[in-house]
C-alpha positions in Angstrom: 230.7 -37.0 -17.2 230.6 -40.7 -16.5 227.6 -40.2 -14.2 225.4 -39.4 -17.2 226.0 -42.7 -18.9 226.6 -43.3 -22.6 223.2 -41.8 -23.7 223.9 -38.7 -21.7 227.4 -38.2 -23.1 225.9 -38.8 -26.7 223.2 -36.2 -26.0 225.7 -33.7 -24.6 228.0 -34.2 -27.6 225.2 -33.7 -30.0 224.0 -30.6 -28.3 227.5 -29.1 -28.3 227.7 -29.7 -32.0 224.3 -28.0 -32.3 225.5 -25.0 -30.3 228.6 -24.7 -32.6 226.3 -24.9 -35.6 223.9 -22.2 -34.4 226.8 -20.0 -33.2 228.4 -20.0 -36.6 225.1 -19.1 -38.3 224.6 -16.3 -35.7 228.2 -15.1 -36.1 227.9 -14.7 -39.8 224.4 -13.2 -39.6 225.4 -10.6 -37.0 228.7 -9.8 -38.5 231.1 -11.1 -35.8 228.9 -11.4 -32.7 228.1 -14.7 -31.1 224.8 -16.3 -30.0 226.2 -18.9 -27.7 229.8 -18.0 -26.9 229.3 -15.2 -24.4 233.1 -15.0 -23.5 233.6 -13.6 -27.0 230.8 -11.1 -26.7 232.2 -10.0 -23.3 235.6 -9.3 -25.0 233.8 -7.4 -27.7 231.9 -5.4 -25.1 235.1 -4.5 -23.3 236.9 -3.5 -26.6 233.8 -1.5 -27.7 233.8 0.4 -24.4 237.5 1.1 -24.5 237.5 2.3 -28.1 234.3 4.2 -28.1 232.5 1.9 -30.4 229.2 2.3 -28.6 227.1 0.4 -31.1 229.3 -2.7 -30.9 229.3 -2.5 -27.1 225.6 -2.1 -27.0 225.1 -5.1 -29.3 227.4 -7.3 -27.2 225.8 -6.2 -24.0 222.3 -6.9 -25.4 223.3 -10.4 -26.5 224.8 -11.2 -23.1 221.6 -10.1 -21.4 219.5 -12.2 -23.7 221.6 -15.2 -23.1 221.2 -14.9 -19.4 217.5 -14.6 -19.8 217.5 -17.8 -21.8 219.4 -19.5 -19.0 216.8 -18.3 -16.6 214.0 -19.6 -18.8 215.7 -23.0 -19.2 216.4 -23.3 -15.5 212.8 -22.4 -14.7 211.5 -25.1 -17.0 213.8 -27.7 -15.5 212.8 -26.8 -12.0 209.0 -26.8 -12.8 209.0 -30.2 -14.6 211.9 -31.9 -12.8 215.5 -31.8 -13.7 215.4 -35.4 -14.9 212.9 -34.5 -17.7 215.4 -33.1 -20.2 212.8 -33.4 -23.0 210.9 -30.4 -21.7 214.0 -28.2 -21.8 214.7 -29.5 -25.3 211.1 -28.7 -26.3 211.5 -25.1 -25.0 214.7 -24.8 -27.1 213.0 -26.2 -30.1 210.2 -23.6 -29.8 212.7 -20.7 -29.7 214.6 -22.1 -32.7 211.3 -22.4 -34.6 210.7 -18.7 -33.9 214.3 -17.9 -35.0 214.1 -19.9 -38.2 210.6 -18.5 -39.0 211.7 -14.9 -38.5 214.8 -15.5 -40.6 212.8 -17.0 -43.4 210.4 -14.0 -43.4 213.4 -11.7 -43.9 213.9 -10.6 -40.2 217.2 -12.2 -39.3 218.0 -9.7 -36.6 214.9 -10.4 -34.5 215.4 -14.1 -35.3 218.8 -14.0 -33.6 217.1 -12.8 -30.5 215.2 -16.1 -30.3 218.4 -18.0 -31.2 220.3 -16.5 -28.3 217.5 -17.3 -26.0 217.5 -20.9 -27.3 221.2 -21.3 -26.6 220.7 -20.0 -23.1 217.9 -22.5 -22.6 220.1 -25.4 -23.8 222.4 -25.1 -20.9 219.6 -26.3 -18.6 219.4 -29.7 -20.3 221.8 -31.2 -17.8 220.9 -28.9 -14.9 221.5 -30.6 -11.6 220.3 -29.1 -8.3 220.0 -25.7 -9.9 223.6 -25.7 -11.4 224.9 -26.5 -14.8 226.0 -30.1 -15.0 227.6 -29.9 -18.4 228.6 -26.8 -20.2 227.2 -27.2 -23.8 227.6 -23.8 -25.5 231.1 -22.8 -24.3 234.3 -24.7 -24.2 236.9 -23.0 -22.0 235.7 -24.9 -18.9 235.5 -28.1 -20.9 239.1 -27.7 -22.1 240.3 -27.0 -18.5 238.5 -30.1 -17.3 240.1 -32.1 -20.1 243.5 -30.8 -19.1 242.9 -31.7 -15.5 241.8 -35.3 -16.4 244.9 -35.7 -18.6 247.0 -34.5 -15.6 245.3 -37.1 -13.5 245.9 -39.8 -16.1 249.6 -38.9 -16.2 249.8 -39.3 -12.5 248.3 -42.8 -12.2 244.6 -41.9 -12.3 241.9 -43.0 -14.7 243.4 -43.1 -18.1 240.6 -42.1 -20.4 238.3 -39.8 -18.4 239.4 -36.9 -20.5 237.9 -38.3 -23.7 234.3 -37.1 -23.2 235.6 -33.6 -22.8 237.6 -33.9 -26.0 234.5 -35.1 -27.7 232.5 -32.1 -26.5 235.2 -29.7 -27.9 235.4 -31.6 -31.2 231.6 -31.6 -31.5 231.3 -27.9 -31.0 234.1 -27.1 -33.4 232.8 -29.5 -36.0 229.3 -28.1 -35.6 230.7 -24.6 -36.1 232.2 -25.7 -39.4 229.0 -27.3 -40.6 227.0 -24.2 -39.5 229.3 -21.9 -41.5 229.1 -24.2 -44.6 225.3 -24.3 -44.3 225.1 -20.6 -44.0 227.2 -20.1 -47.1 224.8 -22.3 -49.0 221.4 -21.3 -47.7 221.9 -18.4 -45.3 219.9 -18.1 -42.2 217.6 -20.9 -43.4 220.3 -23.2 -41.9 218.5 -22.7 -38.6 215.8 -25.1 -39.9 218.4 -27.8 -39.9 219.3 -27.0 -36.3 215.6 -27.1 -35.4 215.2 -30.5 -37.0 218.0 -31.9 -34.8 216.5 -30.5 -31.6 213.1 -31.8 -32.4 214.6 -35.2 -33.0 216.5 -35.1 -29.8 213.4 -33.9 -27.8 211.4 -36.8 -29.2 214.1 -39.4 -28.6 214.7 -38.1 -25.1 210.9 -38.1 -24.3 210.6 -41.7 -25.5 213.6 -42.7 -23.4 212.1 -41.0 -20.3 208.8 -42.8 -20.8 210.6 -46.1 -21.2 212.7 -45.4 -18.1 209.6 -44.5 -16.1 207.8 -47.6 -17.1 210.8 -49.7 -16.2 211.0 -48.1 -12.7 207.2 -48.5 -12.2 207.7 -52.3 -12.8 210.6 -52.3 -10.4 213.1 -53.4 -13.0 216.7 -52.1 -13.1 217.2 -49.2 -15.5 219.6 -49.6 -18.4 220.4 -45.9 -18.9 
């Protein structure tokens, strides 16, 4: 993750925390289904099919399909505006979280979770690079594998601390999940408004950084990103 610089690592870590937060709210709202962790939903799909729990299998399959649609939306936005303009993807995520929070506030948490799942799919395009995911933000299995690989490299004479950013991503998602659960226990699905506020702030900050970076490049000065 070194290629993304300190700002990029901080953004990725914050978005992982956000994914954990929203996932916890969705998990409690949906009674044990996930809005960002599709490996868990895939397991529930398989178990539901094997045990004849068709309603559970249908719910899991629907969530997985929605997530993929969200990834397509995010990837399309990134391609249209340029993969370097992360603020546009963040804005798309913010709009979907606004819909989710609004529906939840109006007493329609189920439909609200549809928008939340789409938002989590969109988030994965923030670090899209040449059409592929640069950093996995809403799932941690691959991140933990990469951390283990970097630790192995360090133990065999390689870079000593390259595993730390991956640890930070995992800690952020886990911590975000805890905060999301606590928030849900206090204010229910209204906790999504807190997630929305974070994404709006990230989108605004990223947009300003992009404008500053563009102005710097236009003047021919070296970028500090």
